[in-house]
N, C-alpha and C positions, 0 to 999 in steps of 0.2 A: 481605622483609617489615618493613615500618616499624613506626616505635614508634609510640604517640600520642600519646606525652609531647612527641615532636619538632615537633608541628604544632597542640597544645594552646594554646588561647588563653590570654594572660595574666589573672588574676584580677579582675573588675571590666569587663573587656571585652564580655563578652557583656550587652548589655541585658536586661531584665527585663520582657518586653513582649511580644504576640503576634509571631509571624513563622515564614518557611519556613527551611529551614536546606540546603546543599547539601555533600557531600562528595565530594572531588575524586581520582583517583588520580594517578600520578606525571608521567603524560601529560597529565594536567588534564581528561581525561573525568570526565563527574560521572558518581559508580557510586549515590548514595541521594541523594534527596529525601526529606523529613520537614516537619511542621507543628507547631507547639508554641504552648500557649497561653501557657508562659512560657520563651523561647528559653535565659536561663541555667538552668533546673533541669533543661529536656531533655537539653542538650548535657553538662552535669555527669555525667548517666547514662553517657554512652559515654567517659569518661576518666576511669574506674572502674579498679580493679585488674582485668587479663583475666581471671584466674581466676574472678570472677564475674560474666561475663558469657557470654550465650548463647550458644552455639556461632557460630553464623549474625552474632551483630551481632561476636563478636570478629573472625569472617573480615572482615566489612566495616571496622571500625577500622584493623586491621593491613594491609589494600589500601589504606586510604586516605593521601594527603599532606597533604591541607589540609584545612578547613573554612570556610565563607562562609554567609553570614546575609544576610536581607533582611526589616526591620521593617516590619509591617503595623497598621493600626488595630482591626481585628476580627479574630477567629476565622473569621467569613464568608469573609473577604478572603484569610486563610491558607489557607482550603480552595480558595477558587479559582485561587491563585498555585501549589498545591502543584500540581494538575491541568494546569493549563498545563506546568509544568515536567516533569513524569512524561512527559507527552506530547511532550513536546520533546526531551528530553535522552534520552527514555529508559533508564534508569538500570539497570542488570544488579543491583542486588539490591535494587529496589522490587519490590512484587507486582504483575506483567503476566500479566494473564489474556487467554488466546489462545482462540479458538470450537476445542470439540472435534470441530466438523465444518462445512460450511458449508451455513450455513441459505439459504433461498430467501425469497423477500419478493414480495407481489403491490403493485405501483408502479403509481399512474396521474401522467403525466407530464403535470402541469397549468403547466409552463412553457413546453410548447410551444403554438402555435396552434388545432391540432388535438389534444387530448389523448388519449393513449394509453395501453392496459392492458397491462400484460406482467410476466411474470417474471424479479426482478433479484436478483442475490448484491453482495457486496462492500459497500464503503463507499457510504454513501446521498450524493444529490446533492442541491444546493438548487432550490428548488422542485418537486422530486416528492414526491406524498404517498406513504406506505410502510404497508402493514398488514402484520401477521406477526411475525416470522419464522415459517414453517412446517415442520414436522418434510419434508414432501417436495413437491417441484414439481409431481406429476401431481395430488396434491389441491386445488394451486389452481388448475389448468387445469380439474378439474372443477366448483369452484365458480364461476370465471369462464363456464364453457360454459353454464352454469344462469341465471345471470343476465344475459347477453347477450341472451338473449329479453326481458325486461324493458330492462334499458338498454344498448341497440345503439351501445356505445363502440368507435372506433377501436382494432384490437389490431393490425395490419398495421406492418410497418417501415417506415421511411422511401423505403427505393427501393423496395416496392410500392406505397405510396401516391402517389410519385410517378410511378410507370408507370402506375397507372389514370387519375392524372388527364391524362397525356399521351395516351392513348387513346379515354380519356372512357367506360372502361367499369370496374363497379365488379370487386372480387374476389367469389370463391365465396359468402365472408360474407355482403358485400351482397345477392347473390342470392335468400338464404335468409330475410335478415331479422333476421340477427344482428349486422348492422354498419350503423349509418346514412348509411353512405355520404358522407361530406361531401367524398371526393376528386370525385365527378362533381357536386356541389351540391345532392345531395339534400336538404341538409341546413345550416342557415347555421354559422359560426363561432359564434357566441352561441349558437345552441339544443344545439350539439354540446358546449359548454362545459358549459351548464347538466345536460345527460345526465349526463358525465362527474361534475358535483360531487353530482347524486342518487347516484348510482353511491358515492361515496365514502361518503356519509351513512349509507347502506346497510350498505357494511361498517362504518363505525366505529359500529353498533351501533341505529341510529335506525332500525328497521325497522318498529316500529307505523304510523309516519304513511305509509309506501307500502303497507302492505298495507291500509290503511282507506281510501287513496286508491283503489288500485284497484277493493276490494270497493264502494265508492260508485259506482265509473263502471259497474262489471259490473250493478249494479243498472238505475242509471241505462240502460243500453242493453238491459237483457230488458223495461222499462216501454215502451219505445220500438221494440219487436218488432224490434230490432237483433241477431238471436240470434249469429250470427256472430261481430259484435263482438264481443258478452259473452262466446261461448264463448272466443274469445283470450283476454278478460281473464282469465277462471276458468282456464286453461292456464298464464297469469302467475304467479296468484298460488300456485299451486301447485309451480312453479318456485322462486319465493322461499322457498316453505316446505319445499323439499326443500335448498336452499343452507341456510337458517337447522339443518336439523336436522342438518348435517354437523359442527356446533359444539356438544360437549355441554354442557347449562346444568347447571353446578356451583355457582351462588351464585342461591339464588330473588330476590333483592332487586335484580337487575339492578343489581351493584354493578359498578364502575368501578375495577381493583387491578392491580398488580403483585406476584407474590409472589417470595419470593426464599430459596432453602435451599442450605445450606454442608454439603458434606461435606470431612472431611480428614483425613490422618494427620500423622506427625512429617516428610513431605517434601514432601507435593503438598497441593491442596484442589480441590474440583470446585464450581460454583456451577452450580445451575438456575433458571431463570426461568421462570414462567408468566405472561404476560400475561391477563388475564378482562378483557373487556369487554361490557357489558349481561349481567353474570352467566353468559358465554360463553367457554370458553379461545379465543382469537383466535390465539394464537402461543406459541411456547416456543422457548427458546435456551438453550446449555449454554457455560461456560468452564471451563478447567483452569489451572492454575499452581502455577509452584513455588513453594516457601516459603522463598525465599534471603534473608529476612529474619524475625526473631522478631515473630509476629504472631498475634493471638488470632480468635475468629469475628467479635467485635464486628469489629476492623480490614477483617478478610476483606470484612465485608457494607458498610462505608466504600469499600474502593477498587471495589466491585460496583457501587454506588450511583454513582458518580466515573464510570466505564465508560460505565454504563447511561443516563445523563440528562447527560454532561457537554456532548453535542452539541444535545441536546433541547431544546425549547422548547415553550411551549403545552399543546396536549391530551395529547403526545406523553407526557408526566409527569402520571400519574393521580392522581384525587384519593385514594386510598391506597395505601402499600407497606408490605406485610406482610413481614417479615422474622423471623429467628430468634433474632437477638440485637440490641440497639440499639447504634448508637457511641457513643462516650465521648469527650465528651461528646455529647448527641444534640443539643442547641439549636441548633449553627452548622450542621450539616447539614439540618437540618428547615427552616431559614431559606433555606438554600441552593437545597433541593428548589422552596419557595416562589416564592422569585424568579425560577425557571425556569417554573414553569406560571403565574403570576402572580395565584396564590392559595395557599389554606394546603392544604396537604397533611398528611395524618395516616400518619405514620409511626411503626407500632407492631409488638408485637408480639401476634398472638391468642391468647388463652388458652384459650378454647374456641367449641364451635359449629361450624358449617361451614365458616366461614375455618379455623379449627385444623387441623381433618379434612384441607382441600385442603393448606394447608402441609405435613401428614408426607407425603402424596401427591409434593408438592414433593421436600420432602427425599428418600424414597426413590428418585425419579428420580436426584437428585444423587449417592446412594449408590452406584447402579447405573454411573453414568457414570464416577465415581473407580474402582470395580473395573474397568470395561472399559478405562479410557486404562491405568490402569498394566499391564496385561495386552498390550495394543497395545505400550508401548514399553517393556517391560523387555527384548525382544531389538532395539529400537531402541539404547538406550542400551549395551547388552553391545557391539553391532555397534562402533559410531561410536565407542567407548573403546577395543576392541581393534585398529582400524584405526590412533586415533592412537599407539599404544603400537607398532605393528608398523612404522608411519615412522620413529616415533621411533629403535627399534633397528637399523630396516637403515639410516639414514641417521648413526647416532653421535651424536644428539643428547642432552643432559643429561635434556631433558623432554619429553614429550608437546606437538606444534606446536599450541596452542591456536586460533593464527589463522595462516591460510595464505593467501597472495596468488598469483594467477597470473597471468601474462603469455602474449599472443599476437597474432602480427603479421599482416596479412591484406594482400592487395592483387589485384589484376588485371594481370596479365601486366607487372608492375613500377610500376601505375601505380595510382594512388587509394591510396597506402599508409595503414594505420591501423593500432592496436592497443588491446588491452582487458588490463584489470585487474580480475579477480572476486575475492573476500571470501569464504574460509569460516571460519567462526569454529565451535568445537566441532565441527568434522565437519556442518556445514550452512550454507547459502548464505546471504551477508549481503547482499542484492541493494541495501539502500541504499549499501553502502559499494562498488559498482560503478564502474567509473569508465572515460571510452576516450580515445584521445587520437590525435590527425590527425597528421600525420607529411608533410611537402611535402620535395624534393630529391632523395630517393635514386632514382638509377638502376638498372633491372634489379631482381632479386630479391634484393636485398642482406639478407636477413632475420637476419644477425648483427649489422650496423651497426645496423638498426632496434631489435634488442632491447636494443643496449647504449644506445641514446638513451633508450626508454623506461623502462628501470629507474635509469639516470641522472637523468633527470627529478623521475621520482617519488620517490627518496630526497634528492634535492636539495630538493624542497619541503618533506622531512621535516626535514629541518636547517635550514633555513631558519627554517619555523614553530616548533621546539625553541628555536633561539637569539634569535629575536624573541620569544620569552613567556617566556624564561629558564625552560623545562622545566615551564612551566604548575604550578610546585609552591608558586608564593607568595599564590596567590589574589587577585593585584593587578590593578585596573582600569584603570590607566592606562598603556597600552601601544601601541603602535603598531597601528591595526585592520587585522584580517584582511581578506584578501579571499576569498570563495566559491570553492571551488576547483571547484564544478559551473557554475562562468563561464568564460567565455573568458580563458585565460591570455596575458600577451604572450609575444613571441618566445622561445623558449627557445634554451636550448646547441644549438649543431649540432657534431655529427661532424664529421672532415674532410671537406671538400670535399662537405656536406651544405645544403640550404639549409630549415629547420625553422622551421616558424612555428605558432602557437597551439596550444593543443593540450588541456589537461585538460577534458573536457568529462562533463559526468553523462552515464548511459546513459539509456534511457526507462524503466527499472526503477526508477529512483532518485527519491526522495520527498523532500518538507520542503525543499525548494531555500530555504534562509532564508542571508542572511549570516552567516558565521562568523568568530569570531576573537577576541583580547583584548576589542574594543569591544564586544561580546555576551555576554562572561561564558562563551562555548564555545568549545573548540579546535578546530581545523580538523581534519577528518578523515585528513589526509596526515598529519599529527602524530603518528598513532597507528601502531605499526612492526608489524612481523608477526616470527613464530619462523621462519619457513621460506616461501622463495620459490622458486615453480615455474615452469619455462619450457617452452612447447612447444616441444621440438626436443631435438636431443642434445648432443656433445659442444662444438662451435662457439658455440652458444646458450647452454648454460650457464657455458661462459668469458666471452662476453661480459657476461652478467650478473654474474658475480664481477667483473670487471674494472672495471665501472662502481662497483661497491660498494667496491672497493680505491680506487678514486680518492678517492672521498668520503671514506675512513678508517671506513668500517662496517665492524665485524668481528664483528659479534654477531647476525647473520642469517645461518641456513644457505641455501643454494642449492642446487638440482636441478633437474633437465630429465627429461622423459619422452619418450620418441621415439616416434613412433607405428607403426613399421616391427614391431619386434619386444616392443614395449612396455619398452626398458629402461630404469631409471633411471640418469641419470649424476649424476655427482660432479665437481666442478670440480677441476682436477689428477689425474685417476684417469684410466688408460689402458684400463681395463675397465668395464662397467657392472654396476650392482647389479640382479642379476637375483631378482626377488621373484615366488613361485609365483603360476600363473594363479589358484588359489583364495584366495590372500590378499586381506583385508579391506584393509589398507594400499593394495595396487596398486589394488582399486576405487574407495575414496576418491581416489585421483591421478588416475585414469582420469577421474572425475566431473567434479574441479576442472577438468582439462586440457580436457573437452569442453565444459563450460560456458564459459570463456575463449574457447575457439575459436566457438561459437556465438553469444558476443556480440560478438566482431569481427567474425563474417562478417555478423551483421545490421545493424551498422555501415557495413559497407563497401558491402552492398547498396542501402544506403538512400542513401548519399552517388551511387552510380553511377546508381540510379533516378533522382534528382533531376537529376544531369546529362542522361540521354537525354530526361526529360521536357521540358525547360525549358531547355538548352544554348542554341537558338539566340538566344533571348529575352534572353539577358546580355548581349549587345553592343548592345540597343537604348539610345541614350543618354537618360536622364530616366527611364526604369521601372526602379520599383523593385521588389522584392520582393512589395509587397501588388497591385500592379496585374498583375505578371506570375502569381500565383495565382488572380487573380482571372479573367484570361484562359484561363487551363488549366481553370479550374474552369466557365465560361460554355460552352466549345467541347467540354471533354472531352477534348482531347489535342492535341500538335503539329500533327498530321495533318490533323485537320479545322481547327485554324487557320491551318495553313496554306492551305487551299480557301478561307477567308473572303475576302471584299471590303473596302474600306476602310470602306464602311457600314455591313457587319454587326461589323464590329471597333468602328465607333463606338457601338456598342448597351451596350456594355460598361460599367457604371459607372465614371466617375473617367477615361477614356479619350476625349481629344479628336481633333479632326482629324488635328493635328501628330503625334501619337504615333499614330494607327492606321496613317497612313501611312508611318511610322517603322518599326513591325513588320510592316506588309506588305513593306516594301522587303528588309528585313532576313530574312524568311522567304523571300525569291523568289531572294537570293543566296547563302544558306545552302544546302550541298548536301545531298540527303536521307539519313539515318543507312542506314549500312549493316548488314544483321545479323551480330550475331556467330557466330565457329564454333568449335567446339570442336577443337582442334588433332589430338586423339588419334582421335575417330570423324565427324571431318567433319560433325557435326550441326550446324543453325542452332539457335540461341540466343534467348530470345525475353528482351527488357528486362534485369535488373539479375541474371538468378537466375542466371548464369554467374558468378558471383564464385567465385573460386579462392583456398585461403588459401595463404599465403606459407610 
């Protein structure tokens, strides 16, 4: 526990101007980001007598080891910078909303040549128009099914679309009139895009225009005695009205507004948002958060506004935002919202009338969400805490291992040796911290040497970063620039007789691959050590991992191994394993960590093997780079089809000339056809890369 006076800035050092400040822990990781109208006054509040601080604030300042700040011109700039840093650093003491469930949205992919209507979950993509989110996916599909009668926009996947174009026949929706069938040329790309834009306008609440147009066309058809067409238009109008009835009218004045409500207790808070467009509830979503910092209802509302509109622009920000409490001060937040919308946003607390009644309904939803979340989480928190305590007791640790790293080695009969590192914090997977390693030069299935190499490299990076940055405790910015550990690394130290190259590479789960290090004000993630290292294996693997740590002089990280055969826990230097009960929550957590490392390693190994099988013969073609290799495989579909192609057919691939096509044909003609892999235990012929075995 640090003493805040040890890193308190000297008197007069902090400017009396707007800005954003960051607290860092002893490892340099940002643990809290805040903004202030006056940095001097705000930071002075953190360095008063500890007894006078809120318990959560006291925990934060005693966990921190340094503080730094950035001066800005206005409070609006401070709000923008605070949002950017919270998103970048993910500080543990800031309010972090997480969805209480996964909400689907209706998406229209306007970034494609032929826009597609579909149900989407997860992060938003550029160029896609979203509506919702909605409570249930089936509700979206029912609405879309009704609207396709009037707006027959494409809903099929890229594979179905391409297949229909190849065979010259549309899918079933094209035959029954619920798709304009652009795949077979029944409608041009321009007309189909216009159809998709009309669909978006209707979903955005501009329904009257389309209803009046259809009613006018129906009357004209009836006057011209085109009764069949008039009947179809009548049915289209009825379908649109049924789709509109699925969204309840809550505000009679066709208001566009978002209503935000907050329910909280001493430890947690729940936020509910209703999206009202055209007076109808078009979407709903909810968040929950741990109150790891001292925060009021107004502060929770401000954080909710940042998360809700941080990535939004234009019409996605409504004209009205109704909240239970206004942020303090409210002017910078209102200006920030207006900048994102491009016009004035009315941010206020409704006092009476329909809007007040609707906000009370949203408030009841927030309270119910908080109760439901606490009911679900009670057992989870208890179970995770008990598991960590059982692990600490079984391994003789001084405290529960809040950060656990697990290593696993995988290969295929001694070839394509790779390794994985997965991270669990507070008993939960931290996928943004996962890493994978490429190892070359080990002959045979030598898991022990590979395990020693991987652990040595990971913790050597930890020592290098800690030494390079001076423990990250000074807040200095003038230090050698760090390199992102997510990218390829230079050749690493090899064990005796080994040839190890390259290797710390981020896995598919890793996000936010940005440059790290002192030059960016953020510590590399390898600079943050675990309390416990788990290896997949028994006594030999544990001894290898412990030896790697001893060679580096690291004695404050515990090591254990989990053997698959009997699920025994091995400790360094012990001749007998620790046997945890089968019903132990600690054993279950170790199994989850080990299995996740195994999955991550196998996925990487299979991917490498699959790529080698798909395009191996092309690697020997001089002057043929990765882009053109991929273009060839994409054009022909497989190496087998490419092998059967003529030089003229190969030349049809963009970027491939006569000489390159001849070189490709010659290389494939000389290369032997790949033999199928066989399972040595069963004699079964294995396909592709799915026969990768764990080392």
